N, C-alpha and C positions, 0 to 999 in steps of 0.2 A: 367592580361594585365592593366595597367593605361591609360586613355585618354589625351592629352596632358597637361590640368591644371594640373592631378593630377600628373604627370611624374616631370614637373616643380615642384612644391614645394617639393615632396619627392626627388630629385635631388640634390635642391639648398640644401635641411641639409644634406646630405650624406645620405639618409635613404634607406635601403631595404629590399626586401621582408624579412622578417623572424627578424626582428630587433624589439626588445620591444622600443615600443614608448608610451608617453605621449601624450597627444591632450587637448588642450584646447578651448572648443566652444566659441562664440562671448555671447552667455547666462550665462558662466558662469562653465557649466557642463567640469570637468576634466576628461578625462577615461585611461586608460592604460593598453596595453599588447601587441599582436602578431600581425605585421601588415599585412598581407594575399594579395596574389592574389584576385584582383575584381573578383566576379563571378556572377555578376548579369546588366544587361542593365541597364542604368541609365541617365534618361534626363538631371541630370544635373553629373558633376563630384564627383564623392563619391569615399573616400578611405574605408576599411575595417579591422577591428580589432578584434583579437580575443581577450575574457575577458580572467583572471583565471579563472572564472565560466564556459568556456569551451562554450560559445554563442557567438557570432558574432555579432559585432556593424557596421554601417553604417555611416559614418562620411560626408556629402558635404562638400567640398573643399573649397565654398563660405562664410563657419560658421566659418571655421578654424584660431583663434590667436596666438596660439601657438601652435609648434609640435617641440618634441625633442627625440631623442635616451635615451633609459633609460641605455639599453646595448645592443652589439651587440652580438647576438644569432646566430646561425646555425638555419636553418631550419630541425625538427626532421623526419627524414624520417622513425621510425617506430611508428605507433598509440599505445597507448596503450589499453588492453581491455573496450569497453564500448567510447573510445575517441578515432574519426577519425585522422589518420596521415594528417598533411599537405604536400603536395607534392611541391617540388620545381620547380617554372618556368623555363626550359630550355631555353639558350641565339637560337637566332635563328643563329647564324652560327653552332648549333650545329643538324640541321634538315637534315633530309637525301635526297639524288638528288632526290631521287623518293620513293612517300610511296606507300602503298596499296591503294584502293578504297573499302569503307565501306557503305553503306547503312544501318542507324538506323532509324528505322520505328516504331512509335508512336501508341500505342494502349490503351495508358490511364495509371494509377497507377502515383507512385512516383520517379519513376526513372529519370525521365527527369524535372526537376524544379528547380527554380530560385528564388532566394528571393526578394525581390524591396523591396530595405531599406528605401526608404521614408515612406510607408507602413507597412512595417514585415508583409506582405504576401505572401505565397508563391504560386506561378501560374507556367504552363505548358511552359516550355524550349523547342520550338520543331523545331527552325531553324536550318541550318548548325552553324550559326552564335549566338546564342543564346547557344549552344552547346560545343560548342569551348570556348566560354565563361563562361558558366557556370561550365565544366569540361576542362580545357585549354590542360590538359596531354594529350587528347586522340588525339589532331591535331596534336601531335609530332610522335606518331605511324603511323596514316593513316591520306588520304581525305577524309571526310566525306561529303557523303550527307544525309541531312536529310528529313524525311515526316511522317507528324502526317495525317492517315488515319482514326483513329476514337480518341475519350475520352470517354474512359467509365469506369463504375468501373469494376473490374473482374468479380464480383459475378453475371455481366449480360451478359459476355460472351456464346458465344453460337454455333452450328454447322453453320449459317449462317455467322458467323465473318469468323470461321476459314478458311472457303470456300474465301471467301475477302482477309484477308491474306495472306493465299495460295496464290492465283493470284495478288496480289504484289510483293509478293518475289520470284517469276517465275519471271513474269518482269525484274526484277532486275538481277535474274540468268543469266536469259537468253542476256543481256545487257554485260555482260562479267564482272560484279564486281566482287571485289577481297574475298566480304563476307560480312552477312547481320546478323544484329542487330535486336531484335522484343523488344523494351521497353514495358513492361507488368505486371500486377499487379498480386501481388505476390498469392493471394489466389487460384487462377485459372490458373496458369501459367501451372502447370504438365499438364492440361490437355489438354492445346495449342498448346505445347510441343509435346507431345504424336499423336496429329490428323497431324502435319505437320512430322512426323516422318514416318507417314504411306504415307501419301500422296508424301513425297519425298522420295522415296525408293530408287531410282539413282539422288546424287548430287554431281556438281563438288569442291562447294565450304562451308564451313562449315555457319550453319543457327542457333545464338547464340539467345537464349532467356536470357532478365538481369532484374529483379526487384532490387526492396530496400524496406528492413521491415522498415527502418525508411526514415524519411523525410527531406531534405536538411537544413532544417531550425533547427534542433535538432543537439547538440556538438557530438551525436554518430551515427549520419547518415551514412550508408554506401555506399547511391548513387553513391558518386562520383567514389569509388574504385570499385565497382562493374562495373561501364561503361567502368573504365580504362582495367580491365580486359578481360572485354567483346570484347574490340575493340583489345588485342587484340589474342584474340582466334581468331576473326572475318579475319583479317587481317595476320594471320602468323603460325595457329596451320595446322598440317602436316594433320591433318583428316577432313575429308569432311560429317558431319554427323549433325542431329537439338541436341543443347544441351542445358542447364540450367547453368550459370554461376552465382554462390553469393558463400559468404565469406563458407572458409572453418571451421574457428573457432572464437570467440566473438571479439578476437582482427584482426588487420589489416594485420599479414603476409601473407597470401594466402588465394584464392580465388578456390575453386573446380568444377571441367566440370562436370556435371551429364549429361549421354545419356538421352535423351527426352521420350523415351518408362520405364527407372524404375527412375524417380525421384517424391520425394514427399517432401511437406511440414508437416515437423513433429513439428514444434513449433507455436503459435500462434505470438510471437515479437523475438524472438532470430535473432543473425544477422547470427546464422549459421542453418537457422531451415529448411533449403535443404539440404536433404541426398539421397543418391543413394540406393535401395531400392533392395534385395536378388541378390546383386551383390556391386563392386567397381566401386567409381567415374573411369571416362575415364583421367582426369590429373590432375592435379596443377596448379594453375596458381602463379607466385610468382608478383605482380604488379611493386615494386619498382627495381626490376632486370630485369625485361623485359624479364621474363624465363616461358616458357610451358615446364614442365615433364608430361611425358605419364606415368600411372597407368596399361596401358593395350593394348592390340594390336585394334588400331579402326575397324570399320567395312569396311570403305572405307579409299582412301588416297584423299587426296587434286588432283584436276585436271584428277584422275584416272578416272570419267564417265563423258557423257554428262550426264543433268538433263532428268528425266520421271516423269511427275508428271501427278498425279490422284487426283483431286482435288474436289472431290464428299462426302458427309456424309450423311447418313440417320437422318431424325431427328426422328422417331418413333423408337427410342431405348430407353429402361428405364436400371436405374442403384438401384435395391432394395437392400436395409438392411435387413436380417432377424434379428429377434428380438422372446425373448420369448411370447408366444403367439399371433402373427402373423397372422392376419384374411385371409383363403383361397379367401376370393374376392378382396384380394388387385392384387391377378393376375387373375381372371376373369374381372376384371376390364381393366387393359391392353390391355387381349386379345379381348375383345369386344370393346374397343377402336381402334383396327387396330394395334397393335405397335408390329412391325416387330421382334424387336429383345428383350431379356431381361438378363440382368447378374443381377446375383444372389451374394450377398456379406451372405456366410454362414458362418457356426462356423468350428473352428478347421479345419479339415482336408474337408470340403465341405460338411456339412448337414444343413437340415432346419427340420421341426418338419412335424411329418407326415401327419400332417392337409394340408399341400403344394403337397404331392403330387399327386394328382388327379388333383389339379388345371394347376400342370405342368405340366400332362398329357395330358389333356387338350389342351394346349398353343400351343403342339409340335405337337400334332396332327392338329392343325391350322395353321400348316407352321410358327411357331413365333422359332428362336434361341433361347434355352435357355444355356447360360453357366455359371459355374459355379465357383466363389471364394474364398479365406477366409477374413475374417476381422480380422485378426489375424497380417495381414501384410508382417510378414517376413513369412518364409517356402513356400512350396507347400503343394497343397491339393492334395490326394489321397483317391480317392472313392473305393476303391478296400479292403478297412482293415476293415469298419463297415458296417453290416447291412442297413441302411439310404444311404449309399453312392453308395452302389451297387443298392439298390432299383430305387435312380436317374437315375444311369450311364441306368439300365436297360430300363427306359422309353423315353430314350434317349437326358438327360441333357449331355452337353457338358465339360468335366474338364478343366479349366483355367489356369493349371499349376501352374509357381508363378508365372503369372501377377498378377501385382498390381490392386485391382479394378476398378479403374478412368481409367487403362490401356486398361483393356479387353473393357470397355464400348467403348471407341473410338475409338478401333481396330473394335467392330461388329458393329458399326454408319458406318467405312471405308468399311469394308467388304461386308455389306448388300448396297450400294451403288456403289458398282463397280462389284457387280457377281449375275446374274442371277438366277443362281442354289443352291438350298438350301444345296445340298450334296458339294458343291466347298464352298460354304460358313463358313460350319462345320468343310470342312477339312484345311480350310484358317485358322480357327481362334486356331488348334492345331500346327500351322507352327510359327517356328520362322522367321517372316521375317525381322526386325529391331531391334534383340538387345532385344524383349518384353519378350522372354523365355529363362531360362536358363537352362539347363537340367541337369547341377552340380553343387552344391553349395559345398562350402567350409566353416571354420569356420569364415573365414576374411569377409563374410558379412554380419556376426549380430554382429552391433554396443556392446559394454562393454564399460561400464563407470566404470572410476578408483572412488574408496571413498578413 
């Protein structure tokens, strides 16, 4: 969307978004590229051009001495791998009469940011107006109310922040909103998604986590399309679950909807880094077609239930990865420091070295709930197969079935905060509450890559 002066300049030359233009500035600089929608809030009118290198440049209108069309072009609707698509602006006459209302809650990360073209800096964009200007397409899907409740690096997320986020989400849902989006840094997004999955076991509308692997100043940024897909899910998905929406492949053709208790970041930088583990994704989202395709039956449908919230988490819970030569005093330290729960990321089917048997027995005798998961990620543990597993079962270690270690950690934190009795806690850890345990696996839940 261009302001008055930018619009006048472009319309006087018959230039539209998507045209290839050549621009000459007063200082003699000449640039050529595709005219884009204006994505940043600028104190002075600015036009935005995508160069052949893939980078965008902002040019102040008052510095332009000449601008002409080089070639009339249709705006690409399909981005290639590593190059985000440019989505067309929709004319106001195409806006629906009544749109869903979606809240976007900012917690940090690069999903909601804007390029300040005068300086080249990337800054958080978190008023409703800034989001609509940064990613105007979301405004054609829903009316947006945006609020930034924190701006932290995701590695600084913790259970107290989960509770804060949960209370804000509950406030919006109780107001009658049609969906909630939580913009979150990607590194620990799976933990927070799992936390709200357990906190909201009854939901009337979707709660959608979304992030960005690459910031909006990069030509391969996934931020805009991820946010468009997340808005589609929050506004129109037929299910009411806590989910994560991110790219489903390196190109821009579709995004995947992952259940909050099943998702893991599996790559440091790929746009399709997020995968559903030991299950299949809940849905595919095609942002250009504005379509959501269910891949499996949801746990609950939109507006089927009233909100039920238990937003409390125990801080004294640890997630410990077993490794060869691990010293038993690590377990003793946690017991002595008053930890109430320990999740072990064991080997294979759920094993640890013999040196940890007695420290774990002591922990359980001191009313610490100990849960076993596997560091293999895929598959389920079975502690009845080998003698080590049977020893661990005999001292009271709880099998974590096919739960991700991170999900088991979050679940144990939630269970211990909301349950007084240790036996009740142990029983809850073995029950499937929000899709975190899958009793049956098929060959389709294990990823296979073609070479």
